[in-house]
MARRO-920385 format. One record per residue: x, y, z of N, C-alpha, C in turn. Coordinates in pm, whole numbers, plus 32768, in hexadecimal, padded with zeros to 4 digits. Atoms other than C-alpha are relative to their C-alpha. Example, Ala and Ser with C-alpha at 12.3 -4.5 7.8 and 13.67 -1.06 7.14 Angstrom:
80597F89800084CE7E3E830C805A807880007FAE7F897FFA85577F9682CA7FB3806D8049
END
This chain:
80178090801249982E44A53880057FDF7F6B7FEF8022808D4A052DA5A3F17F8D7FA97FD0806C804F803A49072D0BA306802A7F6D7FFA7FDD808E800748F32B8DA30C802D7FD97F757FCB802D808049B02ADBA1FB7F9A7FA77FB9805A8050805148DE2A4AA0E380517FA37FA77FB7806280504968290BA04F7FAE7FDD7F8480498024807B490E28B59EE57FC87F748009803D80858001482627909EAC80327FAC7F8C7FD08046807748C427379D5B808C802E7FDD7F807FD580374A15273C9CB77FE580707F9A80177F8A80534A3F287F9BF780027FE17F6B7FF98026808D4A9027D39AAC7FA97F867FE6805080738026499626EF9A0480517F9A7FB27FBC806A804949F425A699617F9D7FBF7F9F8052804F805B497224C4984C800B7F6E80278003808B7FD1490A236498B27FB27FAC7F9C8049805B805748A7223D97DB7F827FCF8047808180297FC7473D21D89811800A7F7780427FF780867FC7479F206D985080507FFA80817FB77FFB7F81487220DB997A7FAE8041807080587FC47F9C474B21799A307FB37F94804B8049805E7FAB46B220B89B547F858046803880797FBB7FD1454721239B8B7FE67FE880948023800D7F7244D521619CF07F6B7FEC8014808F80207FF84366212B9CA07FD27FCF7F7980368037807D4294207B9B9C7F9E80647FC280617FAD804441D5213E9A967F797FBB7FFF8086803B8003405C210C9A957FE87FBA7F7B8019805180783FD4201399997FC580537F8E80447FB180693F03211698DF804680847FE27FBA7F818013400A222B98E28014801E7F6B7FE27FE9808E406321FC97737F8480277FB0807B7FE080483EF5222597117FCC808C802380337F7F7FD33ECD237297C4802480707F9E7FE67F8E80583EB924BE970B80808049802A7F877FBD7FD13FD0254B97E7807D7FBA7FC97F8B8049803340C02437977A800F80167F6A7FF97FE680904066246A960C8035808D7FE47FCB7F78800F40A625DF963580958004801F7F7280077FDD41F3258E96DB80517FC67F8D7FBD803B8074425324AF95B6800F80677F8F7FFD7F9E806D41F825C094BF8064806E801D7FA37F957FDB42BD26C7957E80917FD47FF27F768030800943F825F2959980277FE87F6E7FE4801A808D43DF258C942D802080817FB57FF37F83804943C626F693C08072805880347F9D7FA27FCA44A727BA94B080627FC080617FA280457FA7455826B395857FD9800D809380187FFA7F70456F269496FF801A808E80337FF27F797FC8453627E397AC802D7FF980927FDF800F7F7245482772991880517F8180147FAC80777FEE466A2685996A7FC47FA08068802680637F9E463025449A2B80558014807D7FB47FF87F8346A325319B97802E7F7480277FC980857FE6478A240F9BEF8060800480787FA0800E7F944868238C9D07805F7F8E7FDB7FA08065803049A922CC9CB480047F8280577FF180827FBF49CE21599D0880827FBE7FD17F88804880294AEA20609CEC7FEC7FC67F748005803D80844B3F1FD79B967FCD805B7F93802B7FA480694AE021129AD77F6A800B7FF180927FF48005496C20F39B217FD3807D804C80377F8A7FBE488A220D9B987F6F7FE5802B808B80037FD44750220F9C6C7FB580737FC080537F98803C464122CE9BB77FA28036806B804F7FC57F9445AF23B79CBF7F8480477FCB80717FB5803944D1248B9BE0800E80037F697FFE7FFE8092447224799A717FE07F7B7FC080208085803543E3231C9A427FB180087F7D804E7FF3807C42E8238F993B8059802F7F8D7FA57FD0806843F8244B987C805D7F8F7FD17FAA8070802544DA231998867FB57F9D7FA88050805E805043C1223E98017FE580397F7580177FC180824379233996ED807C7FF67FA97F84800E804C44E723339685800F7F727FCA7FFA808C802F44DA21B596727FA27FEC7F8A8063800D806B439F21CB959C8034803C7F7D7FCD7FBB8077444F22B994AD80857FC87FCF7F82803D8029458821E1949B807A8057801A7F907FA97FDB466622EA953A804E7FBD80707FB080537FA64786224395F180328049807B7FC47FB57F9247FC235D96D77FA3806F803080537F967FC64761245E97BF80578062804E7FBA7F9F7FAB47E225A2985C7FD07FF08090802280197F7447EC257C99D680448062805D7FC47FB97F90482A263D9B13801F7F9A806D7FD580617F9C48EE257A9C1A7FE18035808B80247FD97F79485525909D7480707FDE80607F9B80197F99493B25A79EA17FC77FB380778040804F7F96484224EA9F797FA57F997FBF8051806D8036479323A19F3B7F71800F803280897FE77FD74635242B9F5F7FA680097F8780627FF9806B451D23DD9E707F9F8071801C80537F8A7FEA445125179E417FBD80257F7D80477FD98079434525769D4A7FF680987FFA80017F6F800C438C26DC9CE37F7F80317FC3807D7FD68040424926DE9C207F98802C8067805F7FD87F99418F27009D6C8011809280257FE67F757FDD422C28579D947FEF805D7F88800C7FB0807941E628CD9C327F75803F7FFA807F7FBE801840D529CF9BF97FDC7FEC7F6D8027801D808B402029519AC37FD880817FB980197F86804B400C2A5999B67F6C800D7FE2808E7FE780163EB52AF699957FE5800F7F6B80217FF9808F3DFF2AE99845801780897FC27FEC7F7B80383E0A2C6598178094801D7FF07F707FEE800D3F812C67985880377FAC7F8E7FD78056806F3FAC2B4297687FDC80417F7B802A7FBA80793EE82C0796668062806F7FDB7FA27F92801B3FD52D2F968980867FCB7FCE7F82803C802F41032C4B965E7FF47FD47F6F8014802C808B40702BB895207FFC80797FA480067F87805340202D13949A808A803D7FEE7F797FCA800A41812D8394E880537FB07F9D7FB68055805E420D2C58942C7FD1801B7F7180347FE4808641272CA19304803380867FCD7FCE7F7C8028418D2E10930280957FFD7FDF7F70800C801A42FB2DA39306801C7FB47F7F7FEF8044808042BD2CE191C580097F6980087FFE80937FF542B02B7D924E7F877FCA7FB480718035804E41D92AB4915A7F967FBF8058806E803D7FB640842A4791D780117F6A800B7FF08090800140D428E2917480657FD080677F9A80297FA0420D28D6924D7FCC800F808F803B7FEE7F7B41562964937D7F9F7F8E801D8062806C7FEF40432863934780477F7C801D7FB6807E7FE8414127469334803E7FFF808A7FBD7FF97F7E41FA27BD946B7F9E7FEF8073806480067F9440B927D595397F9D7F8F7FEE805B806E801E400D26A8949F7F7080347FEF80827FC480193EEE2783942B7FE37FFF7F6B80267FEF808C3E2C279F92EA8025808D7FD47FDC7F7B80343E9828C0920C7F8C8061801380757FAA7FEE3D33294592227FF88036808E80017FD37F743D552958939E8064807080147F9D7F977FF73E922A26937C7FCB80807FC080387F8B80443DE52B0D92877F9380428054806C7FCD7FAD3CC12B3093778035805F806C7FC67FAB7F983DB02BD19472800680927FD57FFB7F75802F3DBF2D0793967F82804D8027807E7FBD7FE13C532D5193E67FC67FD58087803480387F833C342CA595397FCA806B805E80287F987FA13C1A2DEA95FF7FBB80767FBE80467F9580453B742EC094F57F7880168042807F7FD27FC73A462F8095827FF47FE680967FFE80097F6D3AA42F2996EB804C807980337FC47F827FD63AEE306D979F807F7FE980527F8080107FBA3C4D30A398317FF27FEB80968012800E7F6F3BC830C099967FDE7F6F80258025808B7FE63B2B2F64998680777FA47FE77F87804F801E3C662ED598E48063800C80737FA37FEB7F923D372F6F99FA7FDA7FB0807C802F804B7F8C3C612ECA9B0680187F6A7FF07FF9809080183C7D2D739A6380867FD27FC97F878021804B3DDC2D7E99CF80557F9380427FB080667FBE3E7A2C9D9AD87FAA7F8E8038805C80677FD03D4C2BB99B0E7FF47F8F7F998012807380593D0C2A5F9A817F7380037FC580837FEB803D3BEA2AD199AA7FF27FA77F858019805480753B5529DB98B47FEF80597F84800B7FB2807B3B682A51974C7F6F801C7FDC808E7FEB801D39F02A2397267FC58069805D802D7F957FA639C22B079853801E80877FC27FDD7F8280433A792C1A97957FA0801A7F8C805F7FEF806E39922BDB966D7F798031803480807FD57FC738632C06975180048092802A7FF47F727FDB38E72D5697CA7FDF805B7F8B80197FAF807638C72DD296667F6B80147FE480907FF58014374E2DA6967B7FC38076804C80347F917FB0372D2EC897718053807D7FE77FBE7F7F8016378B303697698070801680677F897FF07FAC38CE30BA98087FE6800E8096801A7FEE7F723838312B99557FD87F7D8041802980827FCB37962FD6998580777F9F7FFD7F878052800238DE2F2F991F8052801480807FB57FE17F8539892FE09A427FB97FC48079804D80377F91386F2F7C9B2F80127F6980087FF18092800338842E109AC2808C7FD7802D7F7680207FDA3A002E109AE58012801080977FF47FE87F7039E82EA29C457FBB7F92804F8049806A7FBA38E52D9F9CAC804C7F7C7FF87FB5807C801039B22C7F9C20807D7FFF80577F887FF77FAD3AED2CF99CD07FDC7FF08093802A80097F733A352D259E1B7FD57F738024802F80887FE639992BCC9DFB806C7F987FE77F98806080223AD82B2A9D797FCE7F977F9E803F805F805D3A062A869C698005803B7F747FEF7FCD80893A642AB19AF87FCB7F9B7F9A8031806A805639A6298A9A697F9E80357F98805F7FDC806A38D42995992E7F7280038037808780077FC8379F293099F27FDE807D805080187F897FAD37C52A519AE67FF4807D7FA980057F8D805A380C2B4B99D17F7C80027FB3807F8007804A36DB2AD099107F8D802C8059806A7FD67FA336022AFE9A468000809780117FF87F6D7FF436802C659A687FCA80447F8480367FC8807C362F2CA898FC7F687FF68001809180147FFE34D22C1899317FBB8064805C803D7FA07FA334962D0B9A52801780927FD57FE47F798032350B2E3699857F82803C7FC280757FBD803B33FC2F31992D801580137F6A7FF87FF4809333AD2F5997BD804B807E7FD77FBC7F838021343330BD97C580987FF080017F7080157FF4358D3034981C80337F937FA27FD78066806035902F26970E802A80427F7E7FD57FCD8082364A2F6195C97F927FEC7F99806F801D805B35282EBF95107F827FEA80538074800F7FA833F22F0795E27F8A7FB77FC2806F80438043330B2E7294DC80127F697FFC7FE78091800233AD2D1B94F27FC17FC0807B8042803C7F8C32D32C3E95D080617FAF80557FAF804F7FA5336E2BA397037FC87F738005802C808A8004335D2A2B96E480667FA580427FAE806D7FCD33E1290097A37FBB7F807FD78041807A8030339F27AE96FF7FC27FB18073804380567F9E32A026E197C07FBA804C8070803F7FB17F953221280198997F9180547FC480747FB5802F30C62896986A80178095801A7FED7F6F7FED30BF2A14983F7FD08032808980317FD57F7D2FEF2A3A997F80647FDB806E7F9B802A7F9E30F029719A46807D80567FF37F8B7FAC801732052A3D99A77FED808A803E801D7F7D7FC6315E2B819A12800B7FFB80997FF7800E7F6E31432AFF9B7980917FF5802C7F72800E7FDF32B12A959B7D804880857FF27FC37F7D801933122BE69AEC7FE5805F807380267FA97F9132532C9B9BFF804D7FDC807F7FB9802D7F8832F12BC89D14809580217FF77F727FE18011344E2BF99C83801A809580147FF07F707FED341B2D749C7D80028023809680047FE77F6F33BF2D6F9DEF80827FD280417F8580337FC734ED2C979E43807780587FDB7F937FA9802B35D32D769D777FFF8083804E800C7F847FB3354D2EAC9E2980317FEB808E7FD5801D7F7735802E0A9F7E80977FEB80077F71801C800236DC2D949F1D805080817FF57FB87F82801237492EED9EA87FF88054807F800E7FB57F8436BF2F8C9FE6805C7FC7806C7FA880417F9F377A2E8CA0BA809280207FE37F757FE4802638BA2EC79FF88026809080217FE57F727FE6389D3041A01F8010801D80957FFD7FE57F6F3869302DA19A80617FA5804A7FAB80637FBD395E2F12A1E280728043804D7F8E7FC17FBF3A8E2FEBA22E7FD68052807A80317FB17F9039C130D0A30B7FDF7FA780788024805C7F94393D2FA8A3D4807C7FC2803F7F8680397FCA3A952F0EA3F780478064805A7FC17F987FAF3B203058A4797FB9800F8086804D7FF37F843A063074A577801A7F8B805E7FE780767FAC3A3D2F10A5F1808E800180387F757FF97FD03BB52F49A60A800C805F80757FFE7F9E7F923B80307DA6E27FBB7FC6807B804A803B7F903A7F2FC5A7B580537F9580457FAE806A7FC43B6A2E9FA7E88072803C80537F967FBE7FB53C832F89A8507FCF8039808480397FC97F853B9B3025A9537FD87F9080618033806B7FAA3B0B2EDBA9D3806F7FAB803D7F97805A7FCF3C522E1DA9FA80308025808C7FD47FDF7F773CD52EE2AB2A7F907FF48066806F80107FA23B782EDEABC47FF27F6F802D8010808E7FDF3B672D63ABB3807B7FC780457F8C80297FB03CC22D4EAC4B7FEE80258094801E7FD67F773C2B2DEAAD827F9E7F9D803F805380687FC13BA22CD7AE647F808039803B80787FC57FC33AAE2DC5AF127F96801B7F96805F7FE5806D3A122E2CADC67FC27F7E7FCE80338081803039F52CC2AD527F9D7FC58063805980367F9A39592C59AE9C7F7A804A8001807C7FB08002385C2D77AE8C7FAA7FDA7F87804B8025807837FA2D23AD267FC87F74800B802F80897FF337E02BB1AD747F877FF6805D806D80047FA036F42BF7AE957F8480497FCF80717FAA8025361B2CFEADEE7FDF80037F6A80167FF6809136482CFAAC72804D7F917FB97FB48072803736BD2B9EAC117FFE7FFE7F6980088003809336412BBFAAA9806080677FC47FA07F9D803137112CFEAA7C808F7FCC800D7F7A80367FEA38422C54AB1080237F9B7F937FE880658068381F2B34AA16802380427F7B7FE77FBC807E380E2C22A8EE8084804C80037F817FB77FF4392F2CF7A96E80777FA17FF07F93806180093A082BC0A99280117FCE7F717FF9802B808C39B32B52A82E804680697FAB7FC07F94804C3A1C2CA7A7A780958003801A7F727FF97FDA3B662CA4A866804D7F8A7FCA7FB9807A80263BBC2B3EA8087FFF7FE67F698006801C80903B652B54A696808580187FBC7F847FF3804D3C862B23A5A37FE8803B7F7780207FD480883BCF2B97A46B8036808B7FE27FD47F7780183C352D02A49C8097800A7FEE7F6D7FFC800A3DA82CA9A4A780317FE67F747FD5802080883DAE2C37A33A8007807B7FAD
END
């Protein structure tokens, strides 16, 4: 059996189109130009040009429907650039490719910046291209200093706040790994969550054990109580995480055993007459969809 034919979605050769010949398919938001993302886009185009072409569909009279790239087109107008590189779609379908893009994680972005710095790209040019302060670019040189490689590996593809990485530096390597594992399991990389984990860290695991733990507006006695409760929750969470796979396996085996039993009308009738509560629970196990994910 031959493989199905795959037709291209775009013409193989890109073209250059004047901005005034583009017909937008949606309106930009009123506050788009004030956003930090748009300012970063302006800085990037000003410094290195358009990296991702716009997507268009040809119309009569030399016009083109703009399918994707409205923010880029607006940035070009702002910069007074008259033309844009475009890919010509073979179907008139508006589609936001950005919905399919995996946003680059901060640790990966840090490695890209370090690579550019090692290649000799001036700090000022990187800062202009990313719309960052030069001091922020310089900070990338030490962003991961004192964070152990195991913790970095766990978080390298996660959307970790930069301040969260700074909080990791307050604890010793073994605790860094524990915190990273907990954040990954919980899917929470916020500064607030990381700060709570630091607050529940024993003094022996702190880089500076003599530094008092303080949260503005919270009395030390209340802080001690919160710290105690967080330790209990963290212990319970880690225990749940460690036994989760074992429990899922047990339930999967149980469901495989129960399904043919409940397909037997005599068994169902017997359970309904004598053990209705068991029948209800068995049916819930068999019908659950959570194990299929």
